[in-house]
C-alpha positions in Angstrom: -0.1 0.0 -0.2 1.3 3.1 -1.0 0.5 6.8 0.3 1.6 9.2 -2.2 0.2 12.4 -0.5 3.5 13.5 1.7 1.6 14.2 4.7 0.4 17.7 3.7 -1.0 19.8 6.3 -4.1 20.1 4.2 -5.0 16.3 3.7 -3.4 12.8 3.4 -4.6 9.3 4.2 -5.9 8.0 6.9 -8.1 4.8 8.5 -11.5 6.4 9.6 -14.2 4.4 11.4 -17.7 5.2 11.8 -20.4 4.2 14.5 -24.2 4.7 14.1 -26.8 3.8 16.7 -30.3 5.2 17.3 -30.6 4.3 21.1 -30.8 7.1 23.7 -27.1 8.3 24.5 -28.9 9.4 28.1 -29.0 5.7 29.0 -25.4 4.5 27.7 -23.1 7.4 29.4 -20.9 4.6 31.7 -20.7 2.9 28.4 -19.6 5.5 26.1 -16.9 6.4 29.1 -15.3 3.0 28.5 -16.0 3.2 25.0 -13.7 5.7 24.5 -11.1 4.7 27.0 -11.0 1.8 24.8 -10.4 4.1 21.6 -7.7 5.8 23.9 -5.8 2.8 24.8 -6.2 1.4 21.0 -4.4 4.6 19.7 -2.6 6.2 22.6 -3.8 9.6 21.2 -3.1 12.9 22.6 -5.7 15.4 21.6 -4.9 19.3 21.3 -8.0 20.8 20.3 -11.8 20.6 20.6 -14.7 22.3 18.7 -17.8 21.9 20.8 -21.8 22.8 19.4 -21.3 25.8 17.7 -18.1 27.1 19.3 -16.2 29.4 16.6 -13.0 27.3 15.4 -11.0 24.9 17.0 -10.0 25.7 20.8 -7.3 24.8 23.1 -7.8 21.7 25.1 -6.9 22.9 28.9 -7.3 18.9 30.0 -6.6 15.6 28.6 -9.1 14.4 25.4 -10.4 11.5 27.5 -10.7 13.8 30.8 -13.0 16.3 28.2 -15.0 13.1 27.3 -15.7 12.1 30.7 -16.9 15.5 31.8 -19.2 15.8 28.9 -20.5 12.5 29.4 -21.3 13.0 33.0 -22.8 16.5 32.6 -24.5 17.1 29.0 -27.7 17.2 28.3 -28.7 15.0 25.5 -32.2 16.5 25.2 -30.0 18.9 23.3 -27.6 17.8 20.2 -24.4 17.7 21.3 -21.8 18.5 18.3 -18.1 17.6 19.6 -15.1 17.3 17.8 -11.2 16.4 18.9 -8.1 16.6 17.0 -4.5 16.5 17.5 -3.8 19.0 14.1 -2.8 22.4 13.8 -2.6 24.7 10.8 1.2 23.3 10.0 0.2 19.8 10.8 -2.6 17.5 10.1 -4.2 15.6 12.6 -3.5 11.9 13.2 -6.1 11.6 15.7 -9.3 13.2 15.4 -13.1 11.9 16.8 -16.4 13.9 15.8 -19.8 13.0 16.7 -23.6 13.7 17.1 -25.3 12.7 19.7 -28.9 13.4 20.7 -31.8 11.6 22.0 -34.0 10.6 19.5 -37.6 11.7 20.4 -40.7 9.7 18.8 -42.2 13.1 17.4 -38.8 13.7 15.2 -40.2 13.4 11.8 -36.8 11.8 10.6 -35.2 9.5 12.8 -31.5 9.7 11.8 -29.1 8.2 14.2 -26.6 9.3 16.2 -23.1 8.9 15.2 -19.2 8.8 16.4 -16.5 8.9 13.5 -12.6 8.5 14.3 -9.4 8.8 12.2 -6.4 7.0 13.0 -2.9 6.5 11.6 -2.2 4.2 9.0 0.3 2.0 11.0 -2.4 1.0 13.6 -2.3 -2.7 13.6 -5.4 -3.9 11.5 -6.3 -6.6 14.0 -6.2 -4.0 17.2 -9.0 -2.1 15.1 -10.8 -5.2 14.1 -11.1 -6.0 17.7 -11.9 -2.7 18.9 -14.7 -2.6 16.5 -16.1 -6.2 17.5 -15.8 -5.4 21.4 -17.9 -2.2 20.9 -21.0 -3.9 20.3 -20.2 -6.1 23.6 -21.7 -3.0 25.6 -24.3 -2.0 23.2 -25.6 -3.2 19.9 -24.7 -0.3 17.0 -26.6 -0.5 13.8 -24.0 -0.2 11.4 -20.1 0.2 11.8 -17.7 0.7 8.9 -14.1 1.5 8.6 -12.0 1.8 5.1 -9.2 3.9 4.0 -10.3 8.0 4.0 -8.6 11.4 3.2 -8.3 13.1 6.3 -9.0 16.8 6.2 -7.4 19.4 8.4 -10.1 21.3 10.5 -7.8 24.2 10.7 -7.4 24.8 6.6 -11.2 24.5 5.6 -12.9 24.6 3.3 -9.5 24.5 0.9 -8.7 21.0 2.4 -12.2 19.7 1.8 -11.6 21.0 -2.0 -8.2 19.5 -2.5 -8.7 16.4 -0.7 -12.1 15.3 -2.9 -9.9 16.1 -6.0 -7.8 13.3 -5.0 -10.5 11.3 -3.9 -12.4 11.6 -7.4 -9.0 10.0 -8.7 -9.3 6.7 -6.7 -11.3 3.6 -6.4 -10.4 2.7 -2.7 -10.1 5.9 -0.4 -13.4 7.5 1.0 -14.3 10.6 2.2 -16.3 10.9 5.5 -18.2 14.1 4.5 -19.2 12.9 1.0 -20.3 9.6 2.6 -20.2 8.4 5.8 -21.4 12.1 7.3 -23.2 13.1 4.2 -26.9 14.3 5.7 -28.5 12.8 3.1 -27.3 9.3 3.7 -27.4 9.5 7.4 -31.0 10.7 7.3 -31.5 7.0 5.1 -29.4 4.7 7.1 -32.5 2.8 8.7 -33.0 1.5 5.1 -29.7 0.3 4.2 -25.8 1.3 4.2 -23.2 2.9 1.6 -21.5 -0.1 0.1 -18.5 -1.6 0.6 -16.2 -0.9 3.3 -12.4 -2.8 4.3 -14.7 -3.5 7.3 -18.2 -3.5 8.0 -20.3 -4.5 10.9 -23.8 -5.0 10.4 -26.6 -5.4 13.3 -28.9 -8.9 13.1 -31.8 -6.1 11.9 -29.6 -5.1 8.8 -28.0 -8.3 7.9 -31.1 -10.6 8.1 -32.1 -8.7 4.7 -29.4 -10.3 3.1 -29.8 -13.6 4.6 -27.7 -15.8 7.0 -27.2 -18.2 4.1 -26.3 -15.7 1.5 -23.3 -14.6 4.0 -22.1 -17.6 4.6 -22.0 -19.1 1.4 -20.1 -16.3 -0.3 -17.4 -16.1 2.0 -14.0 -17.7 1.4 -10.5 -16.9 1.2 -10.7 -15.6 -2.3 -13.6 -13.0 -1.3 -14.3 -11.7 2.4 -14.0 -12.7 5.7 -16.9 -13.5 8.2 -17.9 -13.5 11.4 -20.9 -13.9 13.5 -21.7 -12.5 17.0 -24.6 -12.4 18.9 -26.0 -9.6 17.3 -24.2 -8.7 14.3 -21.9 -10.0 11.3 -18.4 -8.4 10.9 -17.8 -8.5 7.3 -13.8 -7.7 5.8 -11.9 -7.9 3.0 -9.2 -9.8 5.2 -8.9 -11.4 8.5 -5.8 -10.1 9.8 -4.3 -7.0 7.8 -4.4 -4.1 5.8 -4.0 -4.6 2.0 -0.4 -4.2 1.1 -1.1 -2.6 -3.0 -4.3 -1.1 -4.4 -4.6 -3.5 -7.2 -6.9 -5.5 -9.2 -6.7 -8.2 -6.8 -8.3 -5.8 -4.3 -10.6 -4.3 -6.7 -12.4 -7.6 -7.2 -12.8 -8.4 -3.8 -14.7 -5.0 -3.2 -16.7 -6.1 -6.1 -17.5 -9.6 -4.8 -18.2 -8.7 -1.7 -20.5 -5.4 -3.1 -22.7 -8.2 -4.8 -22.9 -10.0 -1.6 -24.5 -6.7 0.6 -26.3 -4.9 -2.5 -29.7 -5.4 -0.9 -28.9 -3.3 1.6 -26.6 -1.1 -0.5 -28.2 2.5 -0.7 -28.4 5.3 -3.8 -26.6 7.9 -2.2 -27.6 11.4 -2.9 -24.8 13.7 -4.2 -23.3 16.1 -1.4 -23.8 19.7 -1.9 -20.2 20.4 -2.7 -17.0 19.5 -4.7 -18.8 16.7 -7.0 -20.7 17.3 -10.0 -23.6 14.9 -10.9 -21.8 13.1 -13.4 -19.1 12.6 -11.2 -20.7 11.6 -7.9 -22.5 9.1 -10.0 -19.5 7.2 -11.7 -17.5 7.2 -8.3 -20.8 6.0 -6.1 -21.3 3.2 -8.3 -17.1 2.1 -9.0 -17.7 -1.6 -7.3 -21.3 -2.5 -8.9 
């Protein structure tokens, strides 16, 4: 696997992980504190700045990132939307670690039941087994609706919007890289998530509610060493293009693995509406269907 972006301050490759859920965070405060402690144990991250709700720009942290999260989860009113970003990036250095989340109580009267989500960015050299274990272990304390992991182009929060526009230019030329804001955090996708998922990622963990729409036998019968790895838990199935490693190269073999898994999960893949910025309709249509 090659990284040719030279770690510019604007954008570079990272591993992205996203969790989606519809449960009330008010009922899982202790769980999420442990969840974030597990992330800290996995990454040894040292966040430098934060942005909470409608604050302007990134602000310097006066405590550790995990202490800030503990304080937030002990005090926050999730009847009000809580939008948080934590990062170790600066204007001169792209972040290695980033966390963004939108959490709130999803009330019955809401006409659109879009999920809560938690998004992480971590370095490329993070061990695959550790990432896979972190994602599966997250389901032990709470059933997430959907979780996924893939290569992404991280964008510098301190250099928006230029970092976003330049990153999208690079993503349009790639079949393997994802962009969190075009897909995973795209509001058009998030509000439709109850109906399906975004497509093939290097790792995806589907709740039972989701994988039953594909079929237990369909998942098992199509899984082998040449296509994808699967692992059933009590209330989920984990699907990955590898059992134990990130890909060494981006080549036609990997393309075919993506396509094979795409054909299996196609019944739950959504037709995602184009983001509002940076994509032309024909560019988006080509890119979003690249594995079909």
